[in-house]
Structure formats: C-alpha cells, structure tokens
TORKOL-516709 format. One record per residue (C-alpha): residue number from 1; z, y, x. Coordinates in steps of 0.1 Angstrom, whole numbers. Layout:
BEGIN
(NUM; (Z; Y; X))
...
This chain:
BEGIN
(1; (-55; -45; 455))
(2; (-81; -16; 457))
(3; (-70; 20; 446))
(4; (-91; 41; 422))
(5; (-124; 55; 433))
(6; (-136; 70; 401))
(7; (-116; 87; 372))
(8; (-99; 64; 348))
(9; (-93; 67; 310))
(10; (-57; 57; 309))
(11; (-47; 53; 273))
(12; (-15; 69; 262))
(13; (10; 57; 235))
(14; (29; 83; 218))
(15; (41; 117; 234))
(16; (76; 109; 248))
(17; (96; 113; 269))
(18; (102; 151; 272))
(19; (96; 168; 298))
(20; (60; 153; 293))
(21; (41; 170; 322))
(22; (46; 185; 357))
(23; (22; 200; 384))
(24; (37; 186; 418))
(25; (21; 196; 450))
(26; (-2; 170; 466))
(27; (6; 156; 500))
(28; (-17; 168; 528))
(29; (-43; 142; 535))
(30; (-41; 126; 500))
(31; (-64; 124; 471))
(32; (-54; 121; 434))
(33; (-76; 104; 409))
(34; (-73; 112; 374))
(35; (-59; 85; 353))
(36; (-40; 70; 383))
(37; (-3; 64; 389))
(38; (13; 92; 409))
(39; (43; 90; 431))
(40; (67; 115; 449))
(41; (71; 108; 487))
(42; (104; 113; 506))
(43; (94; 149; 512))
(44; (88; 156; 476))
(45; (49; 156; 476))
(46; (25; 137; 453))
(47; (5; 107; 463))
(48; (-12; 79; 447))
(49; (10; 47; 441))
(50; (3; 21; 466))
(51; (17; -14; 474))
(52; (47; -1; 492))
(53; (85; -1; 487))
(54; (106; 31; 482))
(55; (82; 51; 461))
(56; (92; 71; 431))
(57; (65; 70; 404))
(58; (66; 100; 381))
(59; (37; 94; 358))
(60; (-1; 94; 354))
(61; (-25; 120; 367))
(62; (-43; 139; 339))
(63; (-75; 160; 339))
(64; (-67; 195; 346))
(65; (-84; 226; 328))
(66; (-104; 232; 361))
(67; (-131; 207; 367))
(68; (-116; 189; 398))
(69; (-103; 205; 431))
(70; (-109; 203; 467))
(71; (-90; 217; 496))
(72; (-123; 217; 517))
(73; (-142; 249; 520))
(74; (-174; 231; 525))
(75; (-173; 203; 498))
(76; (-178; 211; 462))
(77; (-151; 202; 437))
(78; (-157; 170; 417))
(79; (-144; 164; 380))
(80; (-117; 139; 379))
(81; (-105; 144; 414))
(82; (-77; 166; 430))
(83; (-87; 162; 467))
(84; (-64; 174; 493))
(85; (-76; 151; 520))
(86; (-86; 184; 540))
(87; (-56; 203; 530))
(88; (-20; 209; 539))
(89; (11; 200; 519))
(90; (11; 213; 484))
(91; (-22; 234; 491))
(92; (-34; 217; 459))
(93; (-13; 206; 429))
(94; (-22; 178; 403))
(95; (-11; 175; 367))
(96; (11; 146; 359))
(97; (20; 134; 323))
(98; (49; 110; 314))
(99; (51; 87; 284))
(100; (38; 52; 278))
(101; (5; 44; 292))
(102; (-20; 12; 294))
(103; (-27; 3; 331))
(104; (-44; -28; 347))
(105; (-25; -61; 349))
(106; (-21; -81; 381))
(107; (-36; -116; 387))
(108; (-23; -149; 395))
(109; (15; -148; 402))
(110; (14; -109; 398))
(111; (2; -111; 362))
(112; (27; -95; 337))
(113; (35; -118; 308))
(114; (48; -111; 273))
(115; (81; -124; 284))
(116; (85; -96; 309))
(117; (86; -70; 281))
(118; (113; -45; 286))
(119; (116; -54; 323))
(120; (104; -34; 354))
(121; (67; -30; 363))
(122; (58; -28; 400))
(123; (28; -10; 415))
(124; (1; -29; 433))
(125; (-20; 3; 435))
(126; (-26; 34; 416))
(127; (-40; 17; 383))
(128; (-25; -20; 385))
(129; (10; -33; 381))
(130; (27; -66; 389))
(131; (58; -85; 373))
(132; (78; -86; 406))
(133; (83; -66; 438))
(134; (70; -94; 458))
(135; (101; -99; 479))
(136; (108; -61; 481))
(137; (74; -49; 493))
(138; (64; -32; 460))
(139; (79; -1; 442))
(140; (91; 0; 405))
(141; (66; 24; 386))
(142; (82; 21; 351))
(143; (94; -2; 322))
(144; (70; -28; 305))
(145; (65; -20; 269))
(146; (39; -44; 257))
(147; (11; -67; 271))
(148; (-24; -68; 258))
(149; (-53; -89; 270))
(150; (-69; -59; 287))
(151; (-38; -44; 303))
(152; (1; -35; 303))
(153; (18; -6; 284))
(154; (40; 9; 308))
(155; (66; 36; 301))
(156; (65; 62; 329))
(157; (91; 89; 335))
(158; (121; 98; 355))
(159; (144; 74; 339))
(160; (119; 45; 340))
(161; (112; 45; 378))
(162; (134; 39; 408))
(163; (164; 19; 394))
(164; (158; -4; 366))
(165; (162; 15; 333))
(166; (190; 5; 310))
(167; (184; -8; 275))
(168; (198; 25; 262))
(169; (173; 46; 282))
(170; (143; 25; 267))
(171; (158; 27; 234))
(172; (160; 64; 235))
(173; (124; 66; 236))
(174; (122; 58; 199))
(175; (96; 30; 205))
(176; (101; -8; 206))
(177; (77; -36; 213))
(178; (66; -55; 182))
(179; (85; -82; 164))
(180; (70; -114; 151))
(181; (86; -112; 116))
(182; (112; -96; 94))
(183; (142; -114; 80))
(184; (137; -101; 46))
(185; (174; -107; 33))
(186; (209; -108; 49))
(187; (212; -135; 76))
(188; (247; -147; 72))
(189; (266; -149; 104))
(190; (292; -138; 129))
(191; (283; -110; 154))
(192; (301; -112; 187))
(193; (292; -86; 213))
(194; (256; -88; 201))
(195; (253; -126; 197))
(196; (249; -133; 158))
(197; (258; -169; 151))
(198; (248; -184; 117))
(199; (278; -191; 94))
(200; (267; -226; 88))
(201; (251; -254; 106))
(202; (212; -262; 99))
(203; (178; -253; 110))
(204; (168; -216; 109))
(205; (149; -210; 77))
(206; (113; -196; 74))
(207; (112; -159; 72))
(208; (86; -141; 52))
(209; (65; -172; 56))
(210; (70; -174; 94))
(211; (87; -204; 110))
(212; (105; -184; 140))
(213; (106; -200; 175))
(214; (130; -197; 204))
(215; (121; -165; 222))
(216; (107; -146; 191))
(217; (117; -112; 186))
(218; (126; -105; 149))
(219; (139; -77; 129))
(220; (170; -77; 108))
(221; (164; -45; 85))
(222; (189; -51; 58))
(223; (221; -67; 68))
(224; (251; -67; 44))
(225; (270; -55; 74))
(226; (248; -26; 85))
(227; (261; -25; 121))
(228; (243; -60; 124))
(229; (209; -44; 117))
(230; (183; -43; 144))
(231; (160; -63; 168))
(232; (170; -97; 179))
(233; (156; -125; 199))
(234; (159; -161; 186))
(235; (180; -180; 210))
(236; (188; -213; 190))
(237; (170; -226; 160))
(238; (201; -245; 149))
(239; (200; -281; 135))
(240; (219; -308; 115))
(241; (251; -301; 136))
(242; (242; -267; 153))
(243; (242; -231; 142))
(244; (212; -209; 145))
(245; (218; -181; 171))
(246; (202; -145; 173))
(247; (208; -123; 203))
(248; (202; -86; 203))
(249; (170; -76; 222))
(250; (173; -56; 255))
(251; (158; -25; 238))
(252; (184; -26; 211))
(253; (215; -36; 228))
(254; (249; -32; 216))
(255; (262; 3; 225))
(256; (227; 18; 230))
(257; (220; 50; 210))
(258; (195; 47; 181))
(259; (177; 77; 169))
(260; (167; 86; 134))
(261; (130; 77; 127))
(262; (123; 52; 155))
(263; (100; 25; 146))
(264; (90; -11; 152))
(265; (59; -29; 142))
(266; (57; -64; 126))
(267; (30; -88; 137))
(268; (34; -117; 110))
(269; (45; -125; 75))
(270; (34; -132; 40))
(271; (46; -97; 26))
(272; (53; -76; 58))
(273; (26; -85; 83))
(274; (12; -54; 98))
(275; (40; -31; 87))
(276; (57; -5; 107))
(277; (95; -3; 100))
(278; (114; 31; 103))
(279; (152; 35; 112))
(280; (166; 58; 87))
(281; (201; 74; 92))
(282; (219; 107; 92))
(283; (226; 119; 128))
(284; (231; 98; 159))
(285; (240; 60; 155))
(286; (252; 35; 180))
(287; (238; 0; 179))
(288; (265; -26; 168))
(289; (287; 3; 154))
(290; (268; 22; 126))
(291; (233; 13; 127))
(292; (210; 27; 102))
(293; (191; 7; 76))
(294; (153; 1; 83))
(295; (126; 6; 57))
(296; (88; -2; 57))
(297; (66; 28; 62))
(298; (44; 12; 35))
(299; (39; -20; 19))
(300; (17; -35; -8))
(301; (29; -60; -34))
(302; (6; -79; -59))
(303; (22; -87; -90))
(304; (12; -102; -125))
(305; (27; -86; -155))
(306; (45; -109; -180))
(307; (44; -93; -215))
(308; (33; -61; -200))
(309; (61; -57; -174))
(310; (71; -68; -141))
(311; (103; -59; -120))
(312; (99; -58; -82))
(313; (134; -65; -65))
(314; (168; -65; -78))
(315; (166; -98; -95))
(316; (131; -93; -105))
(317; (103; -117; -97))
(318; (96; -105; -62))
(319; (121; -102; -34))
(320; (127; -85; -11))
(321; (120; -48; -18))
(322; (131; -19; 6))
(323; (129; 15; -12))
(324; (144; 43; 8))
(325; (146; 70; -19))
(326; (140; 74; -57))
(327; (129; 110; -50))
(328; (108; 109; -19))
(329; (93; 72; -18))
(330; (60; 71; -35))
(331; (51; 41; -59))
(332; (13; 37; -67))
(333; (4; 9; -91))
(334; (-32; -1; -100))
(335; (-49; -28; -120))
(336; (-65; -54; -97))
(337; (-76; -80; -122))
(338; (-76; -77; -161))
(339; (-53; -99; -181))
(340; (-52; -96; -219))
(341; (-63; -59; -222))
(342; (-79; -29; -203))
(343; (-68; -4; -228))
(344; (-32; 3; -213))
(345; (-23; 26; -187))
(346; (-6; 11; -155))
(347; (26; 30; -145))
(348; (61; 26; -132))
(349; (90; 37; -155))
(350; (108; 27; -187))
(351; (122; 2; -202))
(352; (149; 3; -177))
(353; (153; 24; -146))
(354; (119; 32; -130))
(355; (132; 31; -95))
(356; (164; 20; -77))
(357; (167; 29; -41))
(358; (182; 5; -15))
(359; (177; -25; 6))
(360; (168; -62; -5))
(361; (188; -73; -35))
(362; (196; -37; -47))
(363; (162; -20; -47))
(364; (141; -21; -78))
(365; (107; -9; -91))
(366; (98; -16; -127))
(367; (59; -17; -134))
(368; (45; -16; -171))
(369; (14; -14; -193))
(370; (16; 14; -218))
(371; (-6; 14; -249))
(372; (10; 47; -258))
(373; (36; 68; -243))
(374; (68; 48; -243))
(375; (52; 17; -258))
(376; (47; -14; -237))
(377; (17; -36; -245))
(378; (32; -71; -245))
(379; (-2; -87; -245))
(380; (-11; -73; -210))
(381; (-10; -100; -184))
(382; (-30; -81; -157))
(383; (-26; -86; -119))
(384; (-13; -53; -105))
(385; (-15; -39; -68))
(386; (15; -17; -60))
(387; (15; 4; -29))
(388; (50; 17; -19))
(389; (53; 43; 7))
(390; (88; 53; 21))
C-alpha cells in the first residue's frame, strides 16, 4: 500500500481517551503527513505507520497552529506536512491526537468486516488498516470500533496499540458499536458467566419488530435482574426443543467497568430505531454485578386518545416505556391529527399520576385532552405525538 502524499481529513468520533494529544519528536529523515497514523520507533521518535511489525501506534497526526514545518533551510514549509527529512532526531515535533478516527479499509483478504468489530486493526500504511497481521508482518494500530462503506472507525491510544486491548479497556472509553435492536422487556433466563440462556425452549421472539439473527448485537436495557443488563450477541435462536442463548459482547464483558453516561445506538426497531441509549447509575458499576439501567436519550410515540386520555406504559396501551426521572425527563405531547374536537388542550397530567419513572412495566406517562382545567374532553379521539427526552 502507498502512504499519504497529501494531508488527509481524518474524521474523529468523540474526544476520548484522555490524554488526547501529545507532541513527539519526529525521527530524522521522516516526514509526517497530517491525518496519517503515527507510531513511535524503538528509540522513541515519531514516524508514519508502515507495513512492518513491532511498531507502536500512538494516534493520528493533526494540523498544528503553524502552517506546516520543514527542517530544511532552503525549502519552504508546506501546510499539512511536518517534514523532517532533512533534519535530525526530534529537530521537529508533530501534534498527535488520540481517540476514535475513520481511516481507510484494506482490500481483498485485508478488508476489515463488521464481524471484526472490537478486534485489532493492523497498519498497512499511514492511512489504511487490515483485519490481520498477515503472518506477523504488520503492527497492531488500534481497536476496531465500527465499519462503514467508506472506512473503518479505529480507536487509537496507548491501551489500544501494541498488545490487544481488553474488553474492559474498550468499555472504559464509554463508546460501543451499534446494536441491531433493543429487547424492550425482560428476557427471562439464567445468566452463567455472561451466557444468558432462556428459561424455556422455543424460538427467540421478535424484539421491537425485529427478528434477531445469530451474530446480531442486541441491547437488554431493563432486565428484572439489573446485573443482566447490557449488550449481548445472539448465539442461538432456540427452537422447539432448544433454548435461545445470548452471550455478553466483548465490549461489555462480565467484570468490565461500566461508566455512568456511556452510550449505544440502535439501528432497527418499530419504536426504538435510531435511538441512543444511555447508561444511568450512581458511581462506578461492574458488568454482571451491579449494572445500571439504560434509558433512551429521546423517543417518540404516536398514540390515539380514547375518551380523551391515553396512558403510555405501566399497563397502558403502549409498552414498553423507559422514563428516567419524574423531575428531569421532559414529556412534550402535540396533536398530530384531529379526532372529535380541536378545542382541547393536549397535555400530560391528571387523572392519575402524570408520570411514573422507571423501566418497562413500571414507567407511565398519562396523556389527556382538557376542555378546561381539570376537565377531560371525553369526545376527543385525536392522534397525539409524544416526545420523551430523558
């Protein structure tokens, strides 16, 4: 593969881990191109990543505040290049940032696949990664976070290069590759060392309108046993005489730390497609011991009033509902289509509790049409959009 010859706009994802940036000295005779992957050689000097073993990748070269550098006294500096080809070790420095960035994917047998997510990425050159080390001829540069049609998201940093990063190290970043769907309600089963086996035999049921397949990543956000919450991979669909089986994903393995506020996005689902789920807890938790509950950052329901009211969740007409807090979660109802009358005010509140916080089966939001304060218009059968933000 050919290394960079022009600066590259290497897209970042988030701003972790910390420390986020450093300024290593450039090896004499080397040129760093902005946007390329940078490694440290055995003497501690920065060079571009190449197709070679034994390198330690430290991140992505980023634009400095100056417009390029050159060690030559006769050549002008060029924006996007830290050119130390005419200089000695550390005569120039380069700015290197850490975190998750999109680089180019290899081709043919080197091409990184979605099944490689959470595994190591290996450097073919300073902007391209491969799925294997090609028989020990390439160096690990980071951990594969996600794969798109135009590149590979790789997490760069001290814990992500060299030896393979542990699931706990990846989990500590607070970012997880997307899951296909949510299991909206409790999945009844027995958890043994991160393997969750369904209580009874039978095929795995459709979840939020999605029929899971073997290998799918799924989110269990509201288990009756909170320690069973988290991200799993479907390992068996079950059947007439077989139990469905889910296994904890490598980025949320049993024993790993889980931090308050880490997120995971959902790709598909009737209700929860496109939602981002947030881990809510107090203090540090350990996967498999005292996991937090997960709540969608925002979700929209469309309901139809019956005699002027509708209760979402907690035995109402629409399950499941996840509501983090009665005081901080925001409920915004609005009329979508008129049914019966337009003279009412759409709101949430009495009769009954206006909001009950909790996970599926316990949370509730009551929507009603008032013709006057405290008086429900029973004739209103309008369709209502309800946006809930946790």
